[in-house]
C-alpha positions in Angstrom: -6.4 -10.7 -29.8 -7.2 -11.7 -26.3 -10.8 -12.7 -25.3 -13.2 -10.6 -23.3 -14.2 -12.0 -19.7 -17.8 -11.6 -19.1 -17.8 -9.2 -16.2 -20.9 -8.7 -14.2 -22.0 -5.5 -12.9 -21.4 -7.2 -9.2 -19.0 -9.9 -8.7 -17.9 -11.6 -5.7 -14.3 -11.9 -5.7 -11.5 -12.0 -2.9 -8.6 -9.7 -3.0 -6.2 -11.8 -4.7 -8.8 -12.6 -7.6 -9.7 -8.8 -7.9 -5.8 -8.2 -8.2 -5.4 -10.5 -10.9 -8.4 -9.3 -12.9 -7.2 -6.1 -12.7 -3.7 -7.0 -14.2 -5.7 -9.1 -16.8 -7.5 -5.9 -17.7 -4.3 -4.0 -18.0 -3.3 -6.4 -20.7 0.3 -7.0 -19.3 3.1 -7.6 -21.5 5.0 -9.9 -18.9 4.3 -11.3 -15.5 7.6 -12.7 -14.1 6.7 -14.6 -10.8 7.5 -17.2 -8.1 4.5 -17.9 -5.8 4.2 -17.4 -2.0 1.4 -17.6 0.3 -0.8 -15.5 0.4 -0.2 -14.0 -2.8 -0.1 -17.1 -4.7 -3.5 -16.7 -6.2 -2.8 -13.4 -8.0 -0.1 -14.9 -10.4 -1.9 -18.4 -10.5 -5.0 -16.7 -11.3 -3.1 -14.3 -14.3 -1.6 -17.7 -15.5 -4.8 -19.2 -15.8 -6.0 -16.2 -17.9 -3.3 -16.5 -20.2 -3.9 -20.1 -20.6 -7.6 -19.8 -21.3 -6.7 -16.9 -23.8 -7.7 -13.9 -21.9 -4.7 -12.2 -22.1 -2.0 -11.8 -25.0 1.1 -11.4 -22.6 3.7 -13.7 -21.5 4.3 -15.4 -18.3 7.5 -16.2 -17.0 8.3 -19.0 -14.3 11.6 -18.3 -12.3 13.3 -19.9 -9.4 12.6 -17.2 -6.8 11.5 -13.6 -6.1 14.8 -12.0 -6.5 14.7 -13.6 -10.0 10.8 -12.5 -10.5 11.5 -9.0 -10.0 15.0 -9.2 -12.2 12.7 -10.4 -14.7 10.3 -7.8 -14.5 13.2 -5.1 -14.7 14.5 -6.3 -17.8 10.9 -6.8 -19.3 10.1 -3.2 -18.4 13.3 -1.9 -19.6 12.6 -3.3 -22.9 9.5 -1.5 -23.1 6.8 -3.7 -21.6 3.9 -3.2 -19.3 5.1 -5.3 -16.5 3.5 -6.6 -13.0 4.0 -9.4 -10.5 2.9 -10.1 -6.9 4.6 -11.4 -3.7 4.4 -11.4 0.0 6.7 -11.6 3.2 10.0 -13.9 2.6 9.5 -13.4 -1.1 9.5 -9.7 -0.7 12.5 -9.7 1.5 14.1 -11.5 -1.5 13.1 -8.8 -3.8 14.5 -6.0 -1.8 17.8 -5.8 -4.0 15.9 -5.7 -7.2 13.5 -3.2 -5.9 16.1 -0.5 -5.8 17.1 -1.3 -9.3 13.6 -0.8 -10.3 13.0 2.4 -8.8 16.6 3.7 -9.8 16.0 2.7 -13.4 12.6 4.7 -13.4 10.7 1.4 -14.3 6.9 1.8 -13.9 6.4 -1.9 -12.7 3.5 -2.8 -10.7 3.9 -5.0 -7.7 0.9 -6.3 -5.9 1.9 -7.0 -2.2 0.0 -9.2 -0.1 1.1 -8.2 3.3 2.3 -11.0 5.6 4.8 -11.3 8.6 8.5 -11.7 8.2 10.1 -14.9 9.7 11.5 -15.9 12.2 9.7 -17.4 13.7 7.7 -18.6 10.5 4.3 -17.0 9.9 2.1 -16.9 7.0 -0.5 -14.5 8.5 -0.8 -10.7 7.9 0.7 -8.1 9.4 2.8 -4.9 7.8 6.3 -6.1 8.2 6.8 -6.5 4.8 5.3 -3.0 3.9 7.7 -1.2 6.1 10.4 -3.3 4.8 10.1 -1.6 1.6 9.4 2.1 2.5 12.8 3.5 1.4 13.1 1.5 -1.7 12.0 4.6 -3.9 8.6 2.9 -5.0 5.1 4.4 -4.8 3.3 2.6 -2.0 -0.7 2.6 -1.9 -2.8 0.8 0.5 -5.9 -1.3 0.0 -8.6 -1.3 2.8 -10.7 -4.0 1.5 -11.0 -6.1 -1.9 -13.0 -3.7 -3.8 -9.6 -1.0 -3.1 -7.2 -3.8 -4.0 -8.7 -4.0 -7.5 -9.5 0.0 -8.2 -6.0 0.9 -6.9 -4.2 -1.9 -9.3 -5.9 -0.3 -12.0 -4.9 3.0 -10.9 -1.2 1.9 -10.3 -0.5 1.6 -13.9 -1.7 4.8 -14.8 -0.1 6.6 -11.9 3.4 4.8 -12.4 3.5 5.2 -16.2 2.5 9.0 -16.2 5.4 10.6 -18.3 6.0 12.8 -15.2 6.3 10.0 -13.0 7.8 6.8 -14.4 8.5 5.1 -11.3 7.2 1.9 -10.0 4.3 1.4 -7.7 3.1 -1.4 -5.0 -0.4 -1.9 -4.2 -0.6 -3.3 -0.7 -3.5 -5.4 0.9 -3.9 -7.2 4.1 -2.8 -11.2 3.9 -6.0 -13.3 4.4 -8.3 -10.5 5.7 -8.3 -9.0 2.4 -6.5 -11.7 0.1 -8.8 -14.4 1.0 -12.0 -13.1 2.1 -14.7 -12.7 -0.7 -16.9 -9.8 -0.9 -19.1 -7.8 -3.4 -17.1 -6.0 -6.1 -18.1 -3.8 -8.7 -15.4 -4.2 -11.7 -15.2 -2.0 -14.7 -15.6 -3.7 -18.4 -12.6 -4.9 -19.9 -12.9 -1.8 -22.4 -13.7 0.5 -20.0 -10.7 -0.5 -17.8 -8.2 -0.7 -20.3 -9.4 2.8 -21.9 -8.9 4.1 -18.3 -5.4 2.9 -18.0 -4.3 3.7 -21.6 -2.0 2.0 -24.0 1.5 1.6 -22.6 4.2 4.1 -23.7 7.7 2.9 -23.6 10.3 5.3 -22.8 13.9 4.9 -23.2 13.3 1.0 -24.0 16.6 -1.1 -24.8 14.9 -2.8 -28.0 14.8 0.6 -29.6 18.4 0.1 -31.5 18.0 3.6 -33.2 18.2 5.2 -29.8 20.6 3.2 -27.7 20.3 3.5 -24.2 22.1 2.1 -21.0 20.6 1.1 -17.8 22.3 0.3 -14.3 25.3 2.6 -15.0 27.9 3.0 -12.3 28.0 6.6 -11.0 29.9 6.6 -7.8 30.4 10.0 -6.1 30.5 12.1 -9.4 26.5 11.6 -10.2 25.1 9.0 -7.7 23.9 11.8 -5.4 22.3 14.0 -8.4 20.6 10.7 -9.6 19.1 9.8 -6.2 17.9 13.5 -5.3 16.0 13.6 -8.9 14.4 10.2 -8.1 13.3 11.5 -4.6 12.1 14.6 -6.2 10.1 12.4 -8.7 8.3 10.7 -5.9 7.4 13.7 -4.1 6.1 15.4 -7.5 3.9 12.0 -8.1 1.4 13.7 -5.6 -0.5 15.9 -7.8 -0.5 12.8 -10.7 -2.0 10.6 -7.7 -4.4 13.2 -7.1 -5.6 13.5 -10.8 -5.7 10.0 -11.2 -7.9 9.6 -8.3 -10.6 12.3 -9.6 -10.3 10.5 -12.9 -11.3 7.3 -11.3 -13.9 9.1 -9.2 -15.3 10.7 -12.5 -15.4 7.1 -13.9 -16.8 5.1 -11.0 -18.2 7.3 -8.3 -15.8 5.8 -6.1 -13.8 8.3 -4.4 -10.1 8.1 -3.2 -7.9 10.5 -1.4 -4.1 10.4 -0.3 -5.3 10.6 3.2 -9.2 9.1 4.2 -10.6 10.7 7.3 -13.8 9.5 9.0 -15.5 11.8 11.3 -12.7 14.0 11.8 -14.7 17.5 11.5 -15.4 17.8 15.4 -13.0 14.8 16.6 -11.0 15.4 19.7 -9.2 12.2 19.5 -8.0 10.0 16.5 -7.0 6.5 15.4 -4.7 6.5 12.5 -4.0 3.4 10.8 -3.5 1.1 7.8 -5.1 -1.8 6.0 -8.1 -3.6 7.2 -7.8 -2.2 10.8 -9.0 1.2 9.2 -12.8 -0.3 8.8 -12.7 -1.5 12.0 -11.7 1.8 13.5 -14.5 3.7 11.8 -17.1 1.0 13.1 -15.5 1.5 16.8 -15.4 5.4 16.5 -19.0 5.6 15.3 -20.2 3.3 18.2 -18.3 4.8 20.9 -19.4 8.3 19.9 -22.9 7.1 20.2 -22.4 5.0 23.4 -19.9 7.1 25.4 -19.9 10.5 23.8 -16.3 10.4 23.1 -15.4 12.6 20.1 -13.5 9.8 18.1 -12.5 9.9 14.4 -10.3 7.9 12.3 -7.2 8.9 9.8 -6.1 6.7 7.1 -3.3 7.1 4.9 -3.8 6.0 1.3 -0.1 6.1 0.5 2.3 5.4 2.5 5.1 6.5 -0.2 5.1 9.4 -0.8 4.2 9.8 2.8 1.2 12.7 2.6 2.8 15.0 5.6 0.8 18.0 4.9 -2.7 16.1 4.4 -2.0 14.3 7.7 -1.2 17.5 9.6 -4.3 19.0 8.1 -6.5 16.1 9.4 -5.1 15.9 12.8 -5.0 20.0 13.4 -7.7 20.0 15.7 -7.0 16.7 17.7 -5.8 16.5 21.3 -4.9 12.8 21.1 -3.8 10.3 18.6 -3.0 6.6 18.5 -0.6 5.4 15.8 -1.6 2.1 15.2 1.6 0.0 13.8 1.1 -3.6 12.7 4.9 -4.3 12.8 7.5 -5.2 15.1 9.4 -2.1 15.9 12.8 -4.0 16.4 13.8 -1.7 19.0 12.4 1.7 17.9 8.9 3.5 17.6 6.8 2.2 15.0 7.5 3.4 11.4 3.9 5.0 11.1 4.3 6.9 14.6 7.8 8.2 13.4 6.0 9.4 10.1 3.1 11.1 12.0 5.2 12.4 14.7 7.5 14.2 11.9 4.3 15.5 10.5 3.1 17.1 13.9 6.2 18.0 15.1 6.0 21.0 12.1 2.5 21.5 13.1 0.9 24.3 15.4 -1.0 21.6 17.2 0.7 19.3 19.1 -1.6 16.2 20.3 -0.4 13.6 22.8 0.6 10.9 20.5 0.8 7.0 21.4 2.2 4.4 19.5 0.3 1.2 20.0 1.5 -2.2 18.5 -0.7 -4.6 17.4 -1.9 -7.6 15.4 1.4 -9.2 14.7 1.3 -12.7 12.8 -2.3 -12.2 12.1 -3.6 -11.7 15.7 -7.1 -9.7 15.8 -7.7 -6.4 16.8 -11.0 -6.3 18.6 -13.7 -4.0 18.8 -13.5 -4.1 22.7 -9.5 -3.5 22.3 -10.2 -0.5 20.0 -12.7 0.8 22.7 -9.9 0.7 25.2 -7.7 2.8 23.3 -10.3 5.5 22.2 -11.1 5.6 26.2 -7.2 6.0 26.6 -6.9 8.7 24.2 -10.1 10.7 25.5 -8.3 10.6 29.1 -5.2 11.9 27.5 -7.1 14.5 25.7 -8.6 15.6 29.0 -5.5 15.9 30.8 -3.0 16.8 28.1 -0.6 14.0 29.1 -0.1 10.6 28.1 -1.5 8.0 30.9 1.2 5.5 30.0 4.6 5.2 28.1 4.9 6.3 24.7 4.7 2.7 23.2 2.2 0.2 24.2 1.8 -3.5 22.9 -2.2 -4.4 22.4 -3.4 -7.6 22.5 -0.3 -9.4 24.0 -0.7 -12.4 26.1 1.1 -11.7 29.5 2.3 -8.4 31.5 1.4 -5.2 29.5 4.4 -4.2 27.6 5.0 -0.3 27.7 8.3 1.6 26.3 9.8 4.7 26.1 9.4 7.8 28.6 
């Protein structure tokens, strides 16, 4: 029997340690991992918990991130509760196996500390890896701070393991800004956390020899289409389960989560929509610029990147006149991924606000309060004229001449 951790009512943890503690409290059967900056302390911390007797599971040291996710797939298919962590190039190496995990409907939890993708090499945070996996069939939830990294990791097990879902779940947090910044955290006790998640119930486990099953069967044109359609439906059908888990967590902790978080949107005329730690900065600036300049500013933050909450985004933006879609990833010759999602949502809305794509913060570059104030002022001007002052896509905080693209 694993020992209990002496949890205090308030702990000082960074995002990595918060995620590692959530994995410990879930009493995982298997963690298969290969370390990569800045997510290393998650699996390193879990390994230390195991060696100190705080968990009863297995820690498998492998030769690559591809092997780490492969080990997770095998362990999950065999009937275990499974998790791991990664970032950036490790995430990219996992991508092949991410599709295997989701296609096999295995509720693995992957804690992703978001970091830029090479080349050039960069260990700082942006959302390139988050975007890379957006079509891999995983549920993706996003933490804006260390407390949320802890909370969402606990909830990820309950969401993915629900019998009506049975899908893998990623929990994203910003590299270094969240992962390595210590904050006050209010954790659950070990007993409360495990009671919330519940005991693992295996489905179609390979080690049940009384009911033989096949994983990874070849389907070709006969059944592949139907299989992927059912998988897509399962992702979309996870929305009420996510809402239910959020409600149960609020009842237990008082901490409220929604698939789309809003701030000062009741009378907002302009809004920033963003992911990760940028959300908290945008909230601060929205309050300041309302008081200082009278701009009716608000913030919209998708908590779920997959399944993307089109309906809730559309509702949140139904009365605004101008929107800044903040993409923290190189768009690679296109408009940003978040911009495209929001644009798709608003295309089916009666309200058609002026949408501008702001690309920012690549490779860990700061997005300052002053830069966000400039964005809110540009949005206010767009709202007043009903037209965009510049081109659709603009790069923020870039040295040299201002870059704008797409008419």
